C-alpha positions in Angstrom: 100.1 83.7 43.8 97.1 81.3 44.3 97.1 78.9 47.2 96.5 76.2 45.0 100.0 76.8 43.4 101.6 76.4 47.0 103.2 73.0 47.3 103.3 71.7 51.0 104.4 68.6 52.6 104.9 67.0 56.0 107.2 64.2 56.4 107.4 61.9 59.6 110.5 60.1 60.3 112.7 61.4 57.4 116.4 60.7 57.8 118.3 63.7 59.0 120.9 62.9 56.2 118.3 62.8 53.5 116.8 66.3 54.9 119.9 68.1 54.8 121.0 66.6 51.3 117.8 68.1 49.9 119.0 71.2 48.2 115.9 71.9 46.6 114.7 73.6 49.5 116.3 76.2 51.7 116.6 75.8 55.8 117.3 78.4 58.2 121.0 77.6 58.2 120.9 78.6 54.5 119.0 81.7 55.1 121.8 82.8 57.8 124.5 82.3 55.4 122.6 84.2 52.6 122.1 87.0 55.0 125.7 87.0 56.0 126.7 87.2 52.3 125.3 85.0 49.7 128.8 83.9 48.5 128.8 81.9 51.7 125.6 79.9 50.8 126.9 79.2 47.5 130.2 78.1 48.8 128.3 75.9 51.2 125.5 74.3 48.9 126.1 75.0 45.4 130.0 75.0 45.0 130.9 71.6 42.7 134.0 71.6 44.7 132.6 72.2 48.2 133.9 70.1 50.9 131.3 68.3 53.1 131.3 69.9 56.8 132.5 67.9 59.8 130.2 68.3 62.7 131.9 69.7 65.8 131.8 67.8 69.2 129.4 70.2 70.4 127.1 69.5 67.3 127.3 65.9 68.2 126.5 66.0 71.7 123.7 68.5 71.1 122.2 66.0 68.5 122.6 63.3 70.9 120.7 65.1 73.6 117.9 65.7 71.0 117.7 61.8 70.4 118.0 60.7 73.9 115.1 63.0 74.9 112.8 63.1 72.0 113.7 59.6 70.3 114.9 57.1 72.8 114.6 54.2 70.5 116.7 56.2 67.8 119.3 57.0 70.4 119.5 53.3 71.3 120.3 52.2 67.8 122.3 55.3 66.5 124.7 56.0 69.3 127.2 53.8 71.2 130.2 54.7 73.4 133.7 53.7 74.1 135.8 53.3 77.2 138.0 55.8 75.8 138.0 59.2 77.1 139.8 61.1 74.2 138.3 61.2 70.7 141.9 61.5 69.5 143.2 58.4 71.2 143.8 55.1 69.3 141.4 53.1 70.9 138.4 55.4 70.2 139.7 55.7 66.4 139.7 51.7 66.6 136.4 51.6 68.1 134.7 53.9 65.5 136.0 51.6 62.6 134.4 48.5 64.6 131.1 50.4 64.9 130.5 51.9 61.6 126.9 52.1 62.0 126.9 54.2 65.1 127.9 57.5 66.3 130.4 56.9 68.6 130.7 58.8 72.1 133.6 58.7 74.5 132.7 57.5 78.3 132.7 61.3 79.4 130.4 62.2 76.4 128.2 59.3 77.1 127.9 60.3 80.6 127.4 64.0 79.9 124.7 63.2 77.3 122.7 61.1 80.0 122.9 63.9 82.5 121.9 66.7 80.2 118.9 64.4 79.1 117.9 63.3 82.4 117.9 66.9 83.7 115.5 67.7 80.7 113.3 64.9 81.2 112.8 65.4 84.8 113.0 69.3 85.6 109.6 70.3 86.5 109.8 73.5 84.1 110.9 71.3 81.1 109.1 68.2 81.7 105.6 69.8 81.3 106.5 70.5 77.8 108.0 67.3 76.8 104.9 65.5 78.5 102.8 67.1 75.7 101.4 65.0 73.2 103.0 65.3 69.5 105.9 64.1 67.1 109.6 64.8 67.2 111.6 65.6 63.9 109.0 66.0 61.4 110.3 67.6 58.3 108.0 70.3 56.6 108.4 71.6 53.0 106.5 74.4 51.7 106.8 77.1 48.6 106.8 80.9 50.1 103.9 82.4 48.2 105.5 85.7 48.1 109.0 84.9 46.4 108.3 81.2 45.2 111.3 80.0 47.1 111.1 76.7 48.3 111.6 76.2 51.8 112.2 73.5 54.7 112.2 73.4 58.4 112.4 70.5 61.0 111.0 71.4 64.6 112.7 69.3 67.2 109.1 68.8 68.6 105.5 69.9 67.5 102.5 69.2 69.4 99.7 67.3 67.8 97.5 70.6 68.0 100.1 72.4 66.4 100.0 75.0 69.3 103.6 74.5 70.8 107.1 74.3 68.9 109.4 72.9 71.4 113.3 73.7 70.5 116.0 71.8 72.6 119.2 73.8 73.2 122.5 72.8 74.8 124.3 75.6 75.9 127.2 77.0 77.9 125.1 79.6 79.6 121.5 79.1 80.2 120.9 82.3 82.1 118.6 84.9 80.6 121.6 87.0 79.7 123.8 84.3 78.6 121.0 82.7 76.3 119.4 86.0 75.1 123.2 86.6 73.6 123.3 83.1 72.1 119.9 83.7 70.5 120.9 87.1 69.1 124.4 85.4 67.7 122.8 82.4 66.3 119.4 84.2 65.1 117.1 81.8 67.1 114.1 84.2 66.4 114.8 83.5 62.6 114.3 79.8 63.2 111.1 80.7 65.0 109.6 82.6 62.5 110.4 80.1 59.6 109.0 77.0 61.4 105.8 79.3 62.1 105.7 80.1 58.5 106.3 76.4 57.4 103.6 74.8 59.9 101.0 77.5 58.8 101.8 76.6 55.1 101.4 72.9 55.6 98.9 72.3 58.5 96.9 75.6 57.9 97.3 76.9 61.7 100.2 79.2 63.1 101.3 77.8 66.2 100.9 80.0 69.5 104.3 79.7 71.1 108.1 78.7 70.3 109.5 77.3 73.4 113.2 76.7 74.0 114.3 73.9 76.6 117.6 74.7 77.5 120.3 72.6 79.4 123.8 73.6 80.3 126.6 71.7 78.7 129.5 72.4 80.9 129.8 68.7 82.0 128.5 69.1 85.7 126.8 66.3 87.4 123.4 68.3 87.9 123.1 70.4 84.6 120.9 73.6 85.1 117.9 73.8 82.9 115.8 76.8 81.7 112.7 77.7 79.7 112.2 80.6 77.6 109.6 81.6 74.9 109.9 84.0 71.9 108.2 87.0 72.6 106.3 89.3 70.4 109.3 91.5 69.6 111.6 88.8 68.8 109.1 87.1 66.7 108.7 90.3 64.7 112.4 90.6 64.3 112.5 87.1 63.0 109.7 87.5 60.7 111.7 90.9 59.0 114.8 88.8 58.6 112.7 85.8 57.1 111.4 88.1 54.5 114.3 90.2 53.9 116.6 86.8 53.4 114.0 85.0 51.0 113.7 88.1 48.9 117.6 88.2 48.7 117.9 84.6 47.8 115.1 84.8 45.3 117.0 87.8 43.8 120.3 85.5 43.6 118.6 82.7 42.3 116.9 84.7 39.6 120.5 86.5 38.7 122.7 83.7 39.3 124.8 86.2 41.0 126.2 85.2 44.7 127.9 88.5 45.9 130.6 88.6 48.7 132.0 91.7 50.2 132.1 94.9 48.7 135.3 95.4 46.5 135.2 99.2 47.2 136.6 100.9 50.1 134.1 101.8 52.7 134.3 103.6 56.0 134.7 101.2 58.9 132.7 103.2 61.4 132.0 102.4 65.0 129.7 99.9 66.5 126.6 101.1 68.5 128.4 100.6 72.0 131.6 102.5 70.8 129.5 105.3 69.5 127.9 105.6 72.9 131.2 105.4 74.3 132.7 108.5 72.1 129.4 110.6 73.2 130.1 110.1 76.7 133.8 110.9 76.2 132.7 114.1 74.3 130.6 115.3 77.3 133.2 114.5 79.7 135.5 116.3 77.6 133.3 119.4 77.2 133.0 119.4 81.1 136.7 119.3 81.6 137.2 122.3 79.3 134.3 124.2 80.7 136.1 123.9 84.2 
């Protein structure tokens, strides 16, 4: 495909709801559903009878921390809090009705968001990245030249020179082991690869580093922070999954078929770790019989 035919667009300050409602382009979240099984994508985005997802408490707090750190003016106008400590309480529900234009947090949540945000803004490791010149929440739209699939991404923060992509994560466990597991479960490396592809398609330059600024959301007075970057191996995996998911999605669009699980009986098999355990038991059994 000729480069001239590839549509690309960069939009500042597009409302998050408008970004999410754009079903003409697929995001990383959509690609993850395609990889799980295409029927998941159909149910979430294309089914006329689909139900709109309700954000979890963790998602609400994570978004609030993003706004507090990266867009303080937006945080001040969009978020409010109630003296109530329980979201299920009558006083909190009444406060929500009285403030329909704000995202309301409980008093405990409000304090927690401020503590997490301040930890990110003041910790030497995270602060150095947040001091970079750049833009927060810029929406990128482009057409993948290989599959003709229209894509979108919205990096938390991108430096003006396009070198650094910053991704803020609130997490239960920011230790190397804990965050590596979260990254694997949630395919953060796919986000990195897709964002690099989008920035390169729109700005003509691939970023040099995808950096996670992590803060623990355990409700502690002094939340721990950590900084990680996507290494070459993880980025390669992300690119492989990005290409695989786009190819599968393009095929589903072409055939208008969104398959789910196989209807045939298949062998269940063992996980990698259970296979290792079975090999060990076989070895132990052989030694016992030999004795």
